[in-house]
VMD Tcl script that draws the C-alpha trace (Angstrom):
set ca {
  {100.98 120.41 85.89}
  {97.78 119.38 87.28}
  {97.44 117.88 90.72}
  {94.45 115.47 90.97}
  {91.97 116.34 93.69}
  {91.60 113.01 95.53}
  {88.38 113.89 97.40}
  {86.47 114.41 93.91}
  {87.90 111.56 92.39}
  {87.02 109.14 95.27}
  {83.87 110.58 95.43}
  {83.47 110.27 91.53}
  {84.38 106.30 91.78}
  {82.19 105.69 94.72}
  {79.10 107.16 93.20}
  {79.93 105.17 90.21}
  {80.32 101.84 92.21}
  {77.27 102.78 94.04}
  {75.12 103.08 91.03}
  {76.46 99.70 89.60}
  {75.48 98.02 92.95}
  {72.21 99.62 92.80}
  {71.66 98.03 89.35}
  {73.01 94.82 90.37}
  {70.48 94.58 93.49}
  {67.59 95.55 90.91}
  {68.89 92.93 88.56}
  {69.03 90.34 91.46}
  {65.61 91.04 92.81}
  {64.31 90.64 89.38}
  {65.78 87.35 88.59}
  {64.77 86.10 92.25}
  {61.23 87.12 91.48}
  {61.22 85.31 88.11}
  {62.78 82.20 89.99}
  {60.03 82.17 92.48}
  {57.00 82.58 90.24}
  {58.10 80.38 87.70}
  {55.13 78.18 86.15}
  {55.11 74.90 84.55}
  {55.36 75.13 81.00}
  {51.86 74.78 79.11}
  {53.17 72.44 76.49}
  {53.73 69.68 79.37}
  {50.53 70.16 80.55}
  {48.28 69.93 77.50}
  {47.07 73.45 77.47}
  {48.30 74.29 73.98}
  {46.33 72.98 71.05}
  {47.58 72.09 67.73}
  {47.08 74.82 65.10}
  {46.73 74.01 61.35}
  {47.87 76.31 58.69}
  {44.12 76.71 57.47}
  {43.00 77.83 60.87}
  {46.03 80.04 61.20}
  {45.41 81.70 57.70}
  {41.85 82.44 58.35}
  {42.92 83.96 61.74}
  {45.14 86.05 60.10}
  {42.81 87.31 57.32}
  {40.08 87.94 60.17}
  {42.55 90.16 62.10}
  {43.77 91.88 58.86}
  {40.15 92.90 57.58}
  {38.67 93.36 61.32}
  {41.25 95.30 63.07}
  {44.09 96.50 60.66}
  {42.11 98.07 58.13}
  {39.83 100.33 60.39}
  {42.80 101.07 62.19}
  {44.61 102.47 59.02}
  {41.30 104.25 58.01}
  {41.47 105.92 61.57}
  {45.14 106.83 61.24}
  {44.41 108.53 57.78}
  {41.26 110.25 59.42}
  {43.36 111.62 62.25}
  {45.95 112.85 60.01}
  {43.59 114.88 57.87}
  {41.66 116.25 60.97}
  {45.34 117.33 62.42}
  {46.15 118.98 59.20}
  {42.73 121.04 58.82}
  {43.39 122.13 62.73}
  {46.70 123.32 61.76}
  {45.24 125.29 58.66}
  {42.52 126.80 60.80}
  {45.41 127.82 63.33}
  {47.37 129.37 60.85}
  {44.73 131.51 59.05}
  {46.89 134.74 58.99}
  {50.25 133.27 58.73}
  {50.82 132.22 55.21}
  {54.05 130.27 55.62}
  {52.50 128.03 58.30}
  {49.42 127.35 56.36}
  {51.35 126.59 53.34}
  {53.53 124.11 55.35}
  {50.31 122.57 56.59}
  {48.98 122.45 53.08}
  {52.30 120.77 51.92}
  {51.44 117.83 53.91}
  {48.18 117.04 52.28}
  {49.52 115.33 49.04}
  {51.84 113.04 51.20}
  {48.54 112.05 53.32}
  {46.55 111.38 50.16}
  {49.45 109.56 48.69}
  {49.69 107.57 51.88}
  {46.05 106.38 51.72}
  {46.30 105.72 48.28}
  {49.12 103.31 48.69}
  {47.51 101.52 51.77}
  {44.49 101.22 49.80}
  {46.26 99.56 46.69}
  {47.93 97.21 49.14}
  {44.92 96.19 50.41}
  {43.46 95.60 47.09}
  {46.40 93.42 45.90}
  {46.56 91.29 49.00}
  {42.71 90.77 48.76}
  {43.13 89.80 45.24}
  {46.00 87.45 45.90}
  {44.20 85.97 48.96}
  {40.79 85.59 47.15}
  {41.92 84.64 43.66}
  {44.36 82.36 44.15}
  {43.08 80.90 47.53}
  {46.25 81.29 49.57}
  {44.00 80.96 52.73}
  {41.22 78.63 52.03}
  {38.29 79.26 53.73}
  {36.60 75.80 53.83}
}
mol new
graphics top color blue
foreach p $ca { graphics top sphere $p radius 0.5 }
foreach p [lrange $ca 0 end-1] q [lrange $ca 1 end] { graphics top cylinder $p $q radius 0.2 }
display resetview
């Protein structure tokens, strides 16, 4: 028959209760800060302008061509550099070198898929005029 050690049990439950109270006070302080620093909505003060579909489309096209395409190219370049670095480090270890070289087809395949996706998206945008530029 097992006898409960009341000191450990009380300390355990007191620790849990104290952690719960600490979390409650953190939540209460965050809620009070949000209420104290609440600002009026921009929609009521006239700070938000109306956006048409044409401007939204041209903004999305600009974001995709100026930011996302170079970011994808940088990611591919970094993975190629990292793989080359791993191959250099594993010069006299054939197992590790084979593992590093095994990732090259996936990097090249991912780059080709990314390029094909950008090509198809460019054809759709320019050919059918999804986002008119006028």
